[in-house]
NUMIFI-422023 format. One record per residue: residue number from 1; y, z, x of N, C-alpha, C, O in turn. Coordinates in steps of 0.05 Angstrom, whole numbers, plus 5000, padded with zeros to 4 digits. Each point is the difference from the previous one (the first is absolute). Last residue first. Layout:
% NUMIFI-422023
(node NUM (Y Z X) (Y Z X) (Y Z X) (Y Z X)),
...
This chain:
% NUMIFI-422023
(node 255 (1008 6369 6196) (4996 4982 4981) (4983 5017 4976) (4993 4989 4980)),
(node 254 (5088 5042 5078) (4977 5005 4998) (4987 4976 4982) (5013 4993 4980)),
(node 253 (5074 5037 5084) (4994 4987 4978) (4970 4997 5001) (4989 4995 5022)),
(node 252 (5064 5094 5012) (4982 4969 5006) (5006 4986 4982) (5011 5012 4982)),
(node 251 (5054 5074 5031) (4978 4987 4983) (4994 4977 5009) (5018 4983 5002)),
(node 250 (5037 5105 5046) (4999 4974 5002) (4975 4986 4980) (4978 5003 5011)),
(node 249 (5099 5081 5011) (4968 4995 4990) (4999 4971 4997) (5018 4987 4989)),
(node 248 (5042 5079 5079) (4996 4988 4975) (4980 4996 4994) (4980 5009 5012)),
(node 247 (5036 5039 5068) (5004 5016 4979) (4994 4987 4969) (4992 5013 4981)),
(node 246 (5008 4958 5112) (5020 5007 4999) (5001 5023 4965) (5018 5014 4989)),
(node 245 (4899 4940 5047) (5018 5019 5024) (5025 5010 4994) (5006 5021 5010)),
(node 244 (4942 4940 4906) (5003 4994 5022) (4999 5026 5017) (4996 5023 4992)),
(node 243 (4948 4982 4920) (5027 5004 5014) (5001 4987 5026) (4981 5001 5015)),
(node 242 (4972 4952 4895) (4996 5025 5026) (5021 5006 5009) (5018 4984 4998)),
(node 241 (4948 4984 4897) (5022 4995 5025) (4987 5017 5016) (4986 5020 4994)),
(node 240 (4987 4982 4911) (4991 4971 5015) (5013 5003 5032) (4989 4985 5017)),
(node 239 (5030 5072 4913) (5011 4984 5000) (4987 4975 5016) (5008 4978 5004)),
(node 238 (4964 5111 4967) (5013 4998 4982) (5013 4970 5001) (5005 4988 4979)),
(node 237 (4937 5047 5090) (4990 5001 4982) (5014 4995 4973) (4985 4995 4981)),
(node 236 (5052 5009 5105) (4981 4976 4995) (4984 4996 4974) (4993 4979 4989)),
(node 235 (5053 5099 5030) (5023 4984 5001) (4984 4971 4992) (5006 4985 4981)),
(node 234 (4940 5094 5037) (5009 5002 4969) (5020 4977 5001) (5002 4991 4977)),
(node 233 (4924 4996 5093) (5018 5014 4993) (5020 4995 4976) (5008 4978 4992)),
(node 232 (4880 5003 5010) (5029 4989 5005) (5021 5023 5008) (4994 5023 4992)),
(node 231 (4913 4990 4980) (5005 5007 5028) (5024 4987 5008) (5010 5004 5022)),
(node 230 (4956 4984 4885) (5010 5035 5007) (5006 5000 5035) (5015 5017 5009)),
(node 229 (4953 4899 4955) (5027 5010 4984) (5013 5027 5006) (5024 5008 5002)),
(node 228 (4885 4960 5033) (5030 4989 5015) (5021 5010 4989) (5018 5013 5012)),
(node 227 (4912 5011 4942) (4994 5015 5024) (5022 4987 5022) (5011 5014 5017)),
(node 226 (4971 4945 4890) (5013 5025 5003) (5000 5018 5021) (5012 5021 4995)),
(node 225 (4980 4872 4993) (4988 5021 5011) (5020 5025 5002) (5019 5005 5015)),
(node 224 (4988 4913 4918) (5011 5003 5025) (4980 5025 5011) (4989 5011 4980)),
(node 223 (4982 4927 4941) (5016 5018 5006) (5006 5007 5026) (4981 4995 5015)),
(node 222 (4987 4916 4924) (4988 5019 5026) (5024 5018 5008) (5020 4990 5010)),
(node 221 (4992 4933 4925) (4985 5020 4984) (4991 5024 5025) (4992 5022 4992)),
(node 220 (5069 4896 5023) (4999 5006 4971) (4992 5028 4992) (5013 5016 4987)),
(node 219 (4977 4942 5103) (5027 5013 4992) (5006 5007 4972) (5017 5017 4995)),
(node 218 (4901 4951 5030) (5003 5024 5016) (5027 5013 5000) (5006 5024 5003)),
(node 217 (4958 4888 4959) (4989 5027 4983) (5005 5022 5021) (4986 5019 4994)),
(node 216 (5058 4905 5035) (5004 5006 4976) (4988 5021 4984) (5012 5015 4984)),
(node 215 (4951 4949 5099) (5029 5016 5002) (5016 5006 4974) (5014 5021 4999)),
(node 214 (4902 4921 5010) (4996 5039 4995) (5027 5012 4999) (5007 5019 4985)),
(node 213 (4986 4888 5035) (5004 5006 4970) (4997 5028 4997) (5011 5014 4983)),
(node 212 (4971 4941 5097) (5029 5007 4993) (5010 5006 4974) (5023 5005 4994)),
(node 211 (4890 4962 5037) (5004 5031 4997) (5025 5009 5006) (5005 5024 5005)),
(node 210 (4975 4884 5004) (4994 5007 4970) (5003 5034 5003) (5012 5010 4982)),
(node 209 (4988 4925 5098) (5030 5009 4988) (4998 5018 4967) (5019 5011 4988)),
(node 208 (4903 4939 5053) (5005 5022 5015) (5024 5014 4997) (5001 5024 5004)),
(node 207 (4974 4884 4976) (4992 5018 4973) (5001 5030 5018) (4993 5017 4984)),
(node 206 (5026 4913 5068) (5023 5004 4985) (4991 5017 4968) (5015 5008 4982)),
(node 205 (4921 4967 5087) (5019 5025 5013) (5020 4999 4981) (5010 5023 4996)),
(node 204 (4922 4929 4967) (4994 5026 5010) (5020 5014 5010) (5006 5023 4992)),
(node 203 (5005 4884 5007) (4998 5008 4971) (4990 5041 5002) (5014 5016 4988)),
(node 202 (4980 4928 5094) (5033 5005 4997) (5000 5012 4963) (5015 5018 4993)),
(node 201 (4899 4965 5045) (5006 5020 5010) (5031 4995 4995) (5010 5023 4998)),
(node 200 (4915 4921 4975) (5019 5017 4979) (5015 5018 5014) (5014 5014 4985)),
(node 199 (4917 4933 5060) (4992 5025 4985) (5020 5012 4986) (5000 5025 4997)),
(node 198 (5016 4890 5035) (4991 5019 5021) (5001 5033 4993) (5013 5019 5008)),
(node 197 (5033 4922 4922) (4987 4989 5027) (4994 5026 5012) (5009 5022 4995)),
(node 196 (5052 4979 4927) (4974 5015 5004) (4975 4987 5020) (4976 5007 4998)),
(node 195 (5128 4975 4989) (4994 5035 4997) (4973 5004 5000) (4991 5022 5006)),
(node 194 (5033 4889 5004) (5018 5019 5020) (4995 5031 4997) (5001 5018 5016)),
(node 193 (4966 4915 4921) (4978 4998 5028) (5019 5021 5026) (4991 5012 5020)),
(node 192 (5048 4979 4885) (4979 5010 5006) (4978 5013 5024) (4987 5020 5006)),
(node 191 (5099 4920 4989) (5002 5034 5003) (4977 5012 4993) (4996 5021 5013)),
(node 190 (4997 4887 4985) (5012 5001 5026) (5000 5035 5006) (4991 5013 5019)),
(node 189 (4987 4952 4887) (4978 4998 5024) (5007 5008 5026) (4984 5015 5012)),
(node 188 (5083 5018 4908) (4991 4967 5016) (4975 5013 5014) (4998 5023 5009)),
(node 187 (5034 5038 4907) (5003 4996 5033) (4987 4968 5005) (4983 4988 4988)),
(node 186 (5017 5059 4920) (5026 4981 5005) (5003 4995 5030) (5018 4985 5009)),
(node 185 (4912 5077 4947) (5034 5006 4993) (5022 4980 5009) (5024 5004 5001)),
(node 184 (4877 4974 5007) (5007 5008 4968) (5025 5002 5000) (5015 4986 4987)),
(node 183 (4951 5016 5107) (5012 4970 4982) (4998 5005 4971) (5012 4981 4990)),
(node 182 (4963 5093 5054) (5038 4991 5005) (5005 4976 4998) (5022 4990 4997)),
(node 181 (4890 5050 4984) (5020 5013 4986) (5031 4990 5009) (5021 5001 4987)),
(node 180 (4899 4964 5049) (4999 4992 4975) (5027 5007 4983) (5013 4986 4984)),
(node 179 (4965 5049 5097) (5014 4976 5004) (5002 4983 4979) (5017 4982 4998)),
(node 178 (4943 5104 5004) (5027 5002 5002) (5016 4975 5011) (5024 4999 5007)),
(node 177 (4884 4999 4977) (5008 5019 4979) (5033 4993 5001) (5014 4987 4985)),
(node 176 (4925 4995 5090) (4999 4982 4979) (5015 5005 4975) (5005 4979 4988)),
(node 175 (4990 5084 5078) (5019 4979 5012) (5004 4979 4979) (5022 4991 4991)),
(node 174 (4912 5078 4993) (5029 5014 5002) (5024 4977 5010) (5024 5003 4995)),
(node 173 (4883 4978 5016) (5003 5009 4969) (5034 5002 4994) (5014 4986 4986)),
(node 172 (4955 5024 5100) (4995 4964 4997) (5012 4998 4967) (5018 4986 4991)),
(node 171 (4967 5101 5056) (5026 4987 5000) (5006 4972 4990) (5021 4990 4994)),
(node 170 (4914 5094 4995) (5005 4983 4983) (5018 4975 5006) (5006 4984 4982)),
(node 169 (4963 5089 5073) (4978 4990 4989) (5004 4978 4982) (4982 4983 4997)),
(node 168 (5093 5063 5044) (4986 4983 5014) (4979 4992 4985) (5002 4976 4996)),
(node 167 (5045 5086 4957) (5012 4973 4991) (4990 4983 5025) (5002 4976 4995)),
(node 166 (4956 5108 5002) (4995 4984 4978) (5017 4981 4997) (4992 4983 4985)),
(node 165 (5027 5067 5084) (4974 4995 5005) (4995 4983 4975) (4994 4977 5005)),
(node 164 (5084 5072 4991) (5004 4968 5017) (4970 4990 5007) (4997 4976 5004)),
(node 163 (5015 5103 4940) (5009 4973 4986) (5002 4980 5020) (4999 4976 4995)),
(node 162 (4976 5103 5045) (4980 4992 4977) (5005 4975 4986) (4984 4982 4996)),
(node 161 (5079 5064 5062) (4986 4982 5018) (4975 4994 4981) (4988 4979 5007)),
(node 160 (5072 5076 4946) (5014 4978 5008) (4982 4982 5017) (5000 4976 4994)),
(node 159 (4969 5106 4985) (4996 4981 4984) (5017 4972 4995) (4996 4980 4985)),
(node 158 (5012 5089 5085) (4978 4993 4998) (4985 4975 4980) (4983 4983 5005)),
(node 157 (5103 5064 4989) (4996 4986 5021) (4976 4983 4998) (4998 4976 4992)),
(node 156 (5011 5101 4960) (5017 4977 4988) (4999 4973 5020) (4995 4977 4991)),
(node 155 (4972 5116 5027) (4978 4978 4989) (5010 4976 4993) (4988 4979 5000)),
(node 154 (5076 5093 5021) (4981 4987 5031) (4980 4975 4988) (4998 4977 5009)),
(node 153 (5049 5077 4931) (5013 4982 5010) (4993 4983 5023) (5005 4978 5008)),
(node 152 (4940 5094 4948) (5003 4980 4979) (5019 4970 5015) (4993 4976 4998)),
(node 151 (4996 5111 5049) (4981 4983 5002) (4999 4974 4985) (4994 4979 5010)),
(node 150 (5076 5086 4978) (5009 4984 5024) (4975 4990 5005) (5004 4979 5013)),
(node 149 (4991 5068 4914) (5011 4978 4995) (5003 4991 5030) (4992 4977 5003)),
(node 148 (4959 5096 4998) (4983 4981 4980) (5022 4973 5003) (4991 4979 5009)),
(node 147 (5041 5104 5036) (4981 4981 5010) (4981 4980 4984) (4987 4983 5012)),
(node 146 (5084 5068 4951) (5008 4980 5023) (4979 4987 5017) (5001 4978 5010)),
(node 145 (5002 5094 4918) (4994 4970 4992) (5007 4988 5018) (4997 4976 4995)),
(node 144 (5013 5113 5005) (4973 4999 4994) (4994 4965 4994) (4978 4990 4995)),
(node 143 (5116 5038 5026) (4982 5005 5019) (4969 4987 4993) (4990 4981 5011)),
(node 142 (5082 4979 4929) (5000 5026 5008) (4977 5005 5025) (4983 4983 5001)),
(node 141 (5084 4931 4988) (4980 5009 4987) (4994 5030 5003) (5015 5011 5016)),
(node 140 (5052 4934 5020) (5009 5006 4977) (4978 5018 4983) (5004 5015 4980)),
(node 139 (4998 4957 5114) (5025 5023 4996) (5002 5005 4968) (5013 5018 4990)),
(node 138 (4924 4917 5045) (4987 5028 5010) (5023 5024 4992) (4996 5024 4997)),
(node 137 (5022 4881 4985) (4980 5016 4981) (4991 5031 5012) (4993 5020 4988)),
(node 136 (5068 4930 5067) (5013 5003 4977) (4984 5011 4974) (5009 5016 4983)),
(node 135 (4961 4962 5106) (5014 5023 5001) (5009 5006 4972) (4997 5023 4990)),
(node 134 (4948 4903 5019) (4992 5022 5008) (5015 5023 4996) (4991 5019 4987)),
(node 133 (5048 4897 5010) (4985 4999 4976) (4985 5028 5009) (5008 5016 4983)),
(node 132 (5044 4961 5089) (5015 5009 4978) (4983 5005 4971) (5006 5019 4985)),
(node 131 (4952 4947 5092) (5010 5024 5005) (5016 5011 4981) (4999 5024 4995)),
(node 130 (4969 4885 5005) (4979 5024 5006) (5008 5024 4991) (4992 5011 4979)),
(node 129 (5073 4918 5022) (4989 5008 4975) (4975 5016 5005) (4994 5015 4981)),
(node 128 (5047 4959 5093) (5013 5021 4986) (4994 5004 4979) (5004 5023 4991)),
(node 127 (4952 4914 5058) (4994 5022 5017) (5017 5015 4982) (4987 5019 4993)),
(node 126 (5029 4897 4975) (4970 5014 4993) (4992 5030 5013) (4986 5017 4989)),
(node 125 (5104 4931 5033) (4996 5012 4965) (4972 5015 4998) (4996 5023 4992)),
(node 124 (5007 4931 5088) (5022 5027 5005) (5005 5014 4973) (5001 5024 4996)),
(node 123 (4946 4892 5013) (4985 5022 5007) (5015 5027 5006) (4990 5022 5004)),
(node 122 (5051 4894 4973) (4991 5007 4980) (4980 5016 5007) (4987 5005 4979)),
(node 121 (5059 4961 5088) (5016 5011 4984) (4986 5016 4975) (5005 5024 4995)),
(node 120 (4943 4927 5071) (5008 5021 5005) (5022 5018 4983) (4999 5024 4999)),
(node 119 (4969 4890 4976) (4980 5016 4999) (5013 5027 5010) (5003 5018 4983)),
(node 118 (5049 4914 5027) (4998 4999 4976) (4991 5031 4991) (5011 5019 4988)),
(node 117 (4983 4941 5105) (5025 5012 4992) (4998 5007 4964) (5007 5023 4996)),
(node 116 (4926 4928 5035) (5002 5022 5014) (5027 5012 4999) (4997 5025 4998)),
(node 115 (4991 4898 4964) (4982 5012 4979) (4997 5028 5020) (4993 5020 4988)),
(node 114 (5055 4913 5044) (5016 5009 4975) (4983 5019 4989) (5010 5017 4985)),
(node 113 (4959 4940 5098) (5015 5025 5004) (5012 5012 4967) (5003 5023 4994)),
(node 112 (4948 4895 5012) (4979 5020 4997) (5026 5031 5006) (5000 5022 4988)),
(node 111 (5040 4894 4956) (4987 5006 5025) (4980 5020 4999) (4993 5011 4979)),
(node 110 (5049 4966 4942) (4995 4973 5012) (4995 4998 5034) (4996 4979 5013)),
(node 109 (5010 5086 4889) (4997 4999 5024) (4993 4968 5003) (4987 4984 4986)),
(node 108 (5023 5063 4926) (5015 4980 5013) (5003 4991 5032) (5017 4984 5008)),
(node 107 (4927 5092 4952) (4990 4976 4981) (5024 4974 5004) (4992 4977 4994)),
(node 106 (5026 5113 5037) (4978 4991 5020) (4988 4968 4983) (4990 4981 5012)),
(node 105 (5071 5077 4937) (5015 4980 5013) (4984 4991 5023) (5009 4981 5012)),
(node 104 (4952 5087 4944) (5004 4979 4974) (5018 4973 5022) (4993 4976 5002)),
(node 103 (4997 5114 5032) (4973 4991 5002) (5000 4974 4984) (4982 4985 5006)),
(node 102 (5093 5062 5001) (4996 4987 5028) (4979 4990 4998) (4996 4979 5014)),
(node 101 (5021 5066 4906) (5021 4979 5005) (4996 4986 5022) (5004 4976 5000)),
(node 100 (4942 5107 4979) (5002 4977 4989) (5012 4982 5007) (4986 4985 5015)),
(node 99 (5034 5088 5030) (4972 4991 5010) (4992 4970 4977) (4995 4978 5009)),
(node 98 (5083 5070 4983) (5005 4990 5028) (4966 4980 5003) (4993 4978 5008)),
(node 97 (5032 5077 4911) (5003 4974 4995) (5005 4989 5032) (5009 4977 5001)),
(node 96 (4958 5109 4988) (4978 4978 4994) (5022 4969 4994) (4991 4977 5000)),
(node 95 (5050 5096 5043) (4976 4995 5017) (4987 4983 4984) (4990 4980 5011)),
(node 94 (5083 5052 4942) (5006 4983 5023) (4979 4986 5015) (4999 4976 5004)),
(node 93 (4983 5090 4928) (5009 4980 4992) (5006 4974 5019) (4992 4977 4999)),
(node 92 (4995 5109 5030) (4975 4985 4996) (4999 4977 4979) (4981 4986 4998)),
(node 91 (5096 5068 5026) (4982 4991 5025) (4983 4983 4993) (4998 4977 5010)),
(node 90 (5039 5067 4920) (5021 4983 5012) (4983 4987 5017) (4993 4977 4995)),
(node 89 (4970 5095 4976) (4997 4982 4982) (5011 4976 5011) (4986 4980 5002)),
(node 88 (5014 5106 5047) (4980 4982 5002) (4998 4979 4976) (4980 4987 5002)),
(node 87 (5109 5047 5047) (4986 5008 4977) (4971 4980 5001) (5000 4976 5005)),
(node 86 (5078 5027 5060) (5006 4991 4976) (4980 5008 4974) (5007 4996 4977)),
(node 85 (4981 5040 5110) (5028 4994 5007) (5012 4991 4972) (5021 5010 4992)),
(node 84 (4882 5000 5034) (5018 5020 5001) (5034 5003 4997) (5014 5021 5001)),
(node 83 (4929 4903 5001) (4992 5012 4979) (5012 5029 4994) (5007 5009 4979)),
(node 82 (5002 4931 5103) (5019 4994 4978) (4996 5016 4970) (5018 5003 4983)),
(node 81 (4926 5009 5095) (5026 5014 5004) (5015 4990 4979) (5014 5016 4988)),
(node 80 (4899 4955 5008) (5002 5019 4992) (5029 5019 5002) (5007 5019 4986)),
(node 79 (4993 4886 5035) (4994 5006 4968) (4997 5030 4993) (5011 5009 4981)),
(node 78 (4981 4970 5112) (5024 4984 4989) (5005 5012 4977) (5015 5019 4997)),
(node 77 (4897 4993 5041) (5019 5024 5011) (5028 4992 4994) (5016 5018 5003)),
(node 76 (4912 4920 4968) (4993 5029 4991) (5027 5019 5007) (5013 5013 4983)),
(node 75 (4990 4902 5054) (5010 5001 4968) (4994 5023 4987) (5016 5010 4984)),
(node 74 (4948 4971 5102) (5031 4997 5004) (5015 5008 4973) (5021 5013 4997)),
(node 73 (4887 4961 5005) (5006 5031 5012) (5026 5008 5003) (5008 5023 4997)),
(node 72 (4967 4889 4970) (4989 5024 4980) (5008 5024 5011) (5010 5019 4987)),
(node 71 (5009 4910 5071) (5016 5002 4978) (4992 5020 4978) (5017 5014 4988)),
(node 70 (4919 4965 5083) (5034 5015 5012) (5016 5002 4980) (5011 5022 4999)),
(node 69 (4910 4929 4973) (4993 5030 5011) (5027 5016 5004) (5008 5020 4988)),
(node 68 (5001 4885 5003) (4996 5017 4977) (4997 5026 5002) (5015 5016 4989)),
(node 67 (4986 4923 5089) (5029 5012 4982) (4997 5006 4975) (5021 5008 4990)),
(node 66 (4895 4967 5048) (5016 5020 5014) (5026 5011 4995) (5007 5024 4999)),
(node 65 (4948 4904 4954) (4987 5023 5000) (5011 5023 5011) (5005 5021 4987)),
(node 64 (5030 4900 5034) (5006 4999 4973) (4982 5029 4992) (5014 5018 4990)),
(node 63 (4962 4947 5093) (5028 5003 5000) (5006 5014 4971) (5002 5025 5001)),
(node 62 (4922 4934 5005) (4995 5028 5016) (5030 5015 4997) (5004 5022 4991)),
(node 61 (4987 4886 4981) (4986 5019 4984) (5001 5026 5007) (5003 5018 4984)),
(node 60 (5034 4912 5070) (5008 5008 4984) (4994 5025 4978) (5014 5018 4992)),
(node 59 (4929 4943 5077) (5014 5022 5010) (5022 5004 4974) (5001 5023 4993)),
(node 58 (4929 4917 4986) (4999 5032 5003) (5012 5018 5015) (4995 5024 4999)),
(node 57 (5028 4879 4986) (4995 5013 4972) (4990 5034 5008) (5011 5020 4990)),
(node 56 (4995 4924 5084) (5030 5006 4987) (4993 5009 4975) (5014 5020 4995)),
(node 55 (4913 4951 5045) (5008 5020 5016) (5027 5012 4989) (5004 5024 4999)),
(node 54 (4955 4904 4959) (4984 5024 4995) (5012 5024 5013) (5001 5022 4989)),
(node 53 (5035 4887 5023) (5007 5010 4972) (4990 5029 4998) (5015 5018 4992)),
(node 52 (4987 4919 5080) (5006 5020 5009) (5006 5017 4974) (5013 5021 5001)),
(node 51 (4944 4891 5004) (4994 5010 5015) (5004 5034 5001) (4981 5016 5002)),
(node 50 (5066 4921 4950) (4977 5010 4981) (4977 5017 5022) (4984 5017 4992)),
(node 49 (5121 4978 5025) (4985 4983 5000) (4972 5010 4988) (4995 5024 4999)),
(node 48 (5108 5009 4973) (4979 5000 5024) (4979 4983 4995) (4997 4992 4977)),
(node 47 (5065 5017 4959) (5022 5008 5018) (4979 5001 5026) (5011 5002 5022)),
(node 46 (4968 4978 4883) (5021 4974 5011) (5011 5014 5023) (5022 4992 5007)),
(node 45 (4914 5068 4947) (4993 4968 5004) (5011 4981 5018) (4990 4987 5018)),
(node 44 (5031 5110 4946) (4994 4988 5029) (4992 4977 5006) (5003 4989 5021)),
(node 43 (5002 5048 4893) (5028 5004 5014) (5006 4988 5027) (5019 4989 5010)),
(node 42 (4895 5017 4944) (5019 4982 4978) (5030 4995 5014) (5015 4981 4998)),
(node 41 (4918 5087 5034) (4988 4973 5008) (5023 4980 4988) (5008 4981 5014)),
(node 40 (5003 5105 4958) (5011 4995 5033) (4984 4972 5007) (5011 4987 5018)),
(node 39 (4969 5044 4895) (5033 5002 5002) (5007 4991 5028) (5019 4985 5005)),
(node 38 (4887 5036 4983) (5007 4966 4991) (5030 5006 5001) (5009 4984 5017)),
(node 37 (4965 5095 5014) (4991 4979 5020) (5005 4976 4986) (5011 4983 5013)),
(node 36 (5005 5092 4936) (5017 4993 5028) (4993 4979 5009) (5016 4981 5001)),
(node 35 (4945 5057 4915) (5015 4973 5005) (5019 4994 5021) (5015 4981 5001)),
(node 34 (4922 5097 4990) (4985 4983 4984) (5019 4974 4998) (4988 4979 4995)),
(node 33 (5042 5103 5050) (4979 4988 5013) (4987 4976 4986) (4989 4983 5014)),
(node 32 (5093 5058 4940) (5000 4983 5028) (4978 4989 5006) (4996 4976 4998)),
(node 31 (4999 5085 4931) (5002 4965 4992) (5002 4988 5023) (4987 4980 5005)),
(node 30 (5004 5118 4996) (4973 4982 4996) (5005 4976 5001) (4984 4984 5010)),
(node 29 (5095 5068 4984) (4983 5006 5024) (4974 4981 5005) (4995 4987 5020)),
(node 28 (5050 5020 4893) (5020 4981 5022) (4984 5003 5028) (4995 4980 5013)),
(node 27 (4965 5073 4916) (5005 4969 4996) (5012 4982 5024) (4991 4981 5012)),
(node 26 (5020 5116 4993) (4974 4992 5004) (5003 4969 4997) (5007 4985 5019)),
(node 25 (5069 5053 4948) (4995 4999 5029) (4976 4992 5011) (5001 4982 5018)),
(node 24 (5009 5027 4893) (5008 4971 5007) (5001 5007 5033) (4989 4984 5015)),
(node 23 (4993 5089 4946) (4974 4981 4992) (5010 4971 5006) (4984 4982 5004)),
(node 22 (5072 5092 5004) (4978 5001 5022) (4978 4977 4997) (4985 4989 5016)),
(node 21 (5088 5024 4918) (5009 5001 5025) (4977 4989 5031) (5001 4984 5018)),
(node 20 (4975 5048 4894) (5006 4975 4995) (5008 4986 5028) (4989 4981 5011)),
(node 19 (5007 5114 4977) (4969 4990 5001) (5005 4965 5000) (4985 4988 5015)),
(node 18 (5090 5065 4985) (4988 5002 5026) (4975 4989 4996) (4988 4990 5019)),
(node 17 (5053 5006 4894) (5015 4991 5023) (4988 5001 5022) (4993 4978 5006)),
(node 16 (4971 5076 4928) (4993 4973 4996) (5011 4982 5027) (4986 4990 5018)),
(node 15 (5037 5102 4981) (4973 4998 5013) (4990 4963 4993) (4988 4986 5016)),
(node 14 (5094 5045 4945) (5004 5007 5031) (4972 4990 5011) (4999 4981 5016)),
(node 13 (5004 5034 4895) (5013 4972 5011) (5003 4999 5027) (4996 4979 5013)),
(node 12 (4971 5101 4950) (4980 4976 5005) (5013 4974 5004) (4989 4981 5012)),
(node 11 (5063 5094 4981) (4985 5002 5029) (4979 4984 4993) (4986 4994 5020)),
(node 10 (5081 5009 4919) (5006 4995 5019) (4985 4996 5023) (5003 4984 5018)),
(node 9 (4965 5045 4898) (5005 4977 5001) (5012 4984 5026) (4993 4977 5007)),
(node 8 (5001 5118 4984) (4971 4984 5006) (5000 4976 4996) (4983 4987 5012)),
(node 7 (5107 5064 5013) (4980 4996 4978) (4979 4994 5008) (5000 4993 5024)),
(node 6 (5069 5059 5035) (4993 4974 4995) (4977 4996 4983) (4978 5007 5009)),
(node 5 (5093 5082 4993) (4977 4988 5020) (4995 4968 4983) (5009 4993 4978)),
(node 4 (5085 5054 5032) (4984 4999 4979) (4970 4985 5018) (5000 4983 5017)),
(node 3 (5077 5072 5040) (4996 4974 4982) (4979 5000 4985) (4984 5017 5008)),
(node 2 (5082 5068 5016) (4970 4987 5011) (4997 4972 4984) (5004 4998 4976)),
(node 1 (5092 5066 5047) (4985 4989 4982) (4979 4982 5009) (5005 4980 5015)),
């Protein structure tokens, strides 16, 4: 018996989820060049002499950029494989959770190497979301619309970059507004200074966890790919299990 085709609403929700995922990817990628050096200057200030600070800052900035690129490439391969195993929707949820949470954790970093490790893990999820978002949308949309929707998803990352540019133009006003807001909700002056000094890098990194909210949109409204469902073996299609070498079935725990 063939599966019913995905509705137009389901296809649109998949496109929205992928669009938002790529938009936040672009925003996060553009954000680190904006706040990376103030962040590293803050973290390295007490660990090296003023004479060596600039050289150490440039070295760590290059290391973090390199680890991000390696992580994004690795994440595309790993989460692409995971998407084939557990489904596009579940794998995309895990990838977005990974890059959102570990970007947010950068706001608590106390050493430069903390950011390097956290950015590497975050980039694994980001690379996975790039691959899975496009795969899911292309499998749900009809052939005649694939080029258009793929272009729309790609444009989302550029919109994220644009948001960073707008933020950079109004950074001082943004910091002043956030300082007033944090004090108004009862935070102490020390907390406001911790969050918002040095171009507010901690606050902006913490805000990187916000895309995790997309996961609820995905799990509630985005359908699984019909093509992936049809290509699963019949036993796995019914139970989500996969056969072992002994003929038994193992059902993995899935988020």
